[in-house]
N, C-alpha and C positions, 0 to 999 in steps of 0.2 A: 581542944584538941592538943593531946601531948605525944610527939613522936619521941621523945627523950629516950633511949634505951631501948626502942621496937625495931623489931626483925623486919624487912621489907624484902620479899622478891619480886622484882619487876621483870616483867617481859614487854617487848618493845621492840617495834623494826630499828633499825638503824636509819635516821631521817635526820640529816644536817646536823648530828650533835646535839639535837634537842632531847634525846633520850638520857645524856649525859648531863646536860643542865637540869634535868629534872630531879635524876639520882643525887646530883650535888646540892641541889635546893632541899632534898629531904634529909641529907647527912648535915647541913647547917643546922637543922632543928633536932639533930641528935640520933637519929635514924641510924641503924646499920643495914647498907642497901646492897644486895647482891642483883646484878643485872644481867640479863641474857636478851639476845637478840630473839626475838619472837619467830622470826623465819629462818633461824640456823646458818644467818650470812649466804642467801642463795645464788646461785649465778643469775645472769641474765635469762639463761634458755630455763632454769628453774623457776623463775618470778614468772616468766609465761606460764608455764605449767601448773603453777599455783592457783592462777586466774582462768587459766582454759581448759585444764585437763585436772582437776584436783584429784579424782580419785586414782591417777599415778603416783601421788605422792603422799597418801594416806600413810602407809606403813611407816615411810621415812620420818613423817612428821612424829609417828606415835614414838619411835625409836629414840627420837631426840628427847621429848617430854620425859621419857621414862629414863633416860639418862641423867636429867636435870634433878628429877626426883631423887636419884639414887644420891647425885653429888651433895644435894642440900637438905638431905634428912637430919644430919646434925645441928643445920641452923636455924631450924624449928621456927620458920616465917609465922610472925602474928598477922602479916599482910601479904596477899598475893595481887598484885600490882598488873594487869593487863593494860598497855595503851595501845589503841588503835590496831587490834590483833588483826592478822588475814589468814593466817595458814592454821592454827590451832584447829583441831577437829574434837568431837564429841567424845570420843575414847579417850584422848591426850586429857581433856577435862576431867575425865571420870578418874584418872591416874594421879592427877593433881589432888583432886579433891579428897582421893583414897590415902594420899600419901601425908595430907598435911590437913587433918581434920581441924583442927585448933585454929587454922587461919581463916580471916575474914578475907574474901574473894570481891577483888573491886576492879571495874572497868569503865574505860574510858575511849570514846570514840572523837576520834576529830577528821574522820571519815563519814559519808551518809551512809545510813546503812544499807542501801541499795547498791553503793558502790563495792564494800566489804563483804555483802551477804553473812551477815552475824547474827540475825535476829533469833536463829534458833537456838544460840548458845545465851541467852540471857538466863535462862534459868539456872545456870552454873553459878551466877554472881551474886553476892547479897546487896549490892549497890551497882546500878549501872546507869552511868551519865554519859551525855553527848554534847557536842557542840551546836548542833541542828536542833533548834527550839519545834520545827515541825517532827522530827524523828521523835521526841520526848514527848510531843502530844499522841502521836499516832502509838508509841510503844511502852509508855508510861516511863520512862525514861527521866531522871534528873539535869535541868538544863544546867550546864557550865560552859560559858565562852572560853575560847583559847587564852593566852597568856602572852606576857610579852619578858624575855630575859634581861639580864642585868646589861649585856652589849647594847641593848636599845632603850635604857634608860638615858633619860634627857640630862645631860652633863652641862652643857654652856650653849648658849644662844649661837645663831649662825645666820649671819645677815647677806652674805654675799654667795650665790649659789652658783655651783659649778655647772649643774644641769638644770633646766626647765623640767624634763620628764626621766624617770626612770622606771625599768623593770628588770625585774631578778626573779625567777622564776623555774620551774620543771615543765617542759613540753607535756601539754595534753588538751585532747578536746579540741576546743577552736584557739586556743590561745595565740598560735604563732599569726594566724588570721588576722585577729585584732589588733596584736601589737604591731604586726605590718603596716595597718591602717594609722595607726597613732604614730610610727615613724615616717609616713608619707605626710601628716599633718605638721609635724615638727621640721621636715626637710622644705615644705612650702613657706613656712614662715622663718627658715634660717633659725630655729631652736634647737641648741645643744642637747643633747639627750643621752642616754646610758641604757643598752639593753644585753642581758646575758642570759639567754635560754640553755638551762641544764636538760641534756637527756643522759640517763643513768646507763651508759654503756655504749660500745660500738656496735652491738646487736642490734639494739634498740634503735640506735640512730640509723642503720641501716635499713631496717623494717620501716621508720617514716618516711624515710627518702622513698622509699617504692611504693609506699600506699598511701601517703598523705601530699597532694598536689601543693598545697599550702606551704607546708614544710620544705619540699623540693625546691620551689622558686624564692623560698627566703634566702636573704643574704649569709651566707656558711660563717662570716667573721662573727656573728652574733651568736652561733650555736656551739656549745663545749660537752664536753663530756666528763667532765672535771667539776665539782661543786666549788662555791667561793665558801670561803670561812665567813662563820658569822660576824666576827669583827670587821672583815673586809665590806661585807653586805652592808652592816650599820653605817659605816664611813661612806660609803658611796649613795645610800639613802639620805645619809643627813644633809649630802652636798647637793640632795635635790627639791626644787621649790614643790613638784609634784609626785607622788607613785603612783604608778599604775597597777591595780590589783584587778586580776582576771579569775573570778572562782568557776569551780567546775559547774556546768550547767545543770547537773543531777543535784546538787546540794546547795542548801540555803544558810548553812550555818557560815561564819565569818572568817576568812583565812586566817593564817598566822600572820601573815603580812599587815592585814588591818589591825590587828591588836598589834602588831609591833609597831606601827605609826601613832599609836595612842602614846607607846612609851618615848618615840622621837618626837611626838609632838611635831608631826608631820602631815602634811594635806595629802589626800588619796583620789584617786578616778577611780572609780569600783563598778563593776558590771553586777554587784549584788545589791537588787533593789529591798532585800531585807535589811540592810543596814540602818534604816530610817526608823526601826523601832528599838533602836538601844540605846541606853541612857544616855552615852557620849556624843550621839549625832549631832552636827551642826553642819548644814549646807554650805559653810564656808569651808569647813575642814575633810569633809566628804562629799566628793560631786559624783552623782550616780549617772552612769551611762546606759543605753540599751545594746547588748551585745550582739541584737539582730540589726540594729540601724544605728551605727557608730558617728555620733554628733558631737564632737567636743565644742563647748560653748569657749568664746573668747575668756582667757582666762588673764587673772591680773597676777603676774609673776612677783608683785611687789606686795600682795596684799599678806598681812601676817596670820600664822596659825592662831585660832583663837581658844584659848586656854579653857579646859574644864575642870570643875571643883576637884580638889585635891583626894577627897574620898573616892572619887569615881576613877581617879588617874592610879590610885594605890590598888583598888577594885580589880585589875587585868593583870597586877602583878604575879609573876611565878608565886612568889611565898604565898599570895591570897588564894590562887588557885590549889595549891598543896594542902593549904588548910582546909579549904572546902570539898577536896577528895576526903580528906580522913576526918572529915567531921562526924 
């Protein structure tokens, strides 16, 4: 795979800067990359409409993609890469295909197909990847787990941990309930912990406060409407003995946080039962819990992370991910 001199048109939602990390990774390999927000920078209300009343947004979506095609006609992309699309519709894909007939169209999903309702779009792409191995089996997609970026590469050993546990993540599904139980566990044992639950916007914050009783009862000092930078996240997680990972109940693919902990060489406690099937799995490093019956075993906070082979460590880097996408 050689991206040197290639033109890549990339469509991805804004997601804590990871879209920029992918762009920069491709540029380091010599590609010229034009990046667009796949959702056209929606407001909180528009995000809700995309998910609950999509038909109301179809014309707006089409006009957006028509404008992208007009702007990028002279760029003549060799590849059109979609990462975790949510809003693009069939009419828009038709316009893209017609505008860039020479391009190879690639798709990568880091959400389950059930969550994003994307399966009717697969035929527009030359190659489709997913982080969820069950979706891959069901829809004949290429399996490719997520990656860790440079900020999460291990640089030096940390011996004195500031936190016994930490959780940093977006509020969804039953996350707040599970985090609350872990907080209680830490309080009972007088263990220091760090919690940062992100809600994307004040509108969603208000809606969750109204309709989610767990969210309403949870200590508001842990809930924020501004995300932390990747550097800040990496610093906090690197100072933690264990990181809590709570996957979405409708997906089996490993979260970004799980893969980042490979990069940082940190132990995690996870609700994802599927993690035991991966080549890096070690029950010392990855402790599995049942989200429906939270029972934390007595953990040795002084027990060190068990190193994995270097070739497996490198396999989950962003560079390896990019090479596989364009292979």
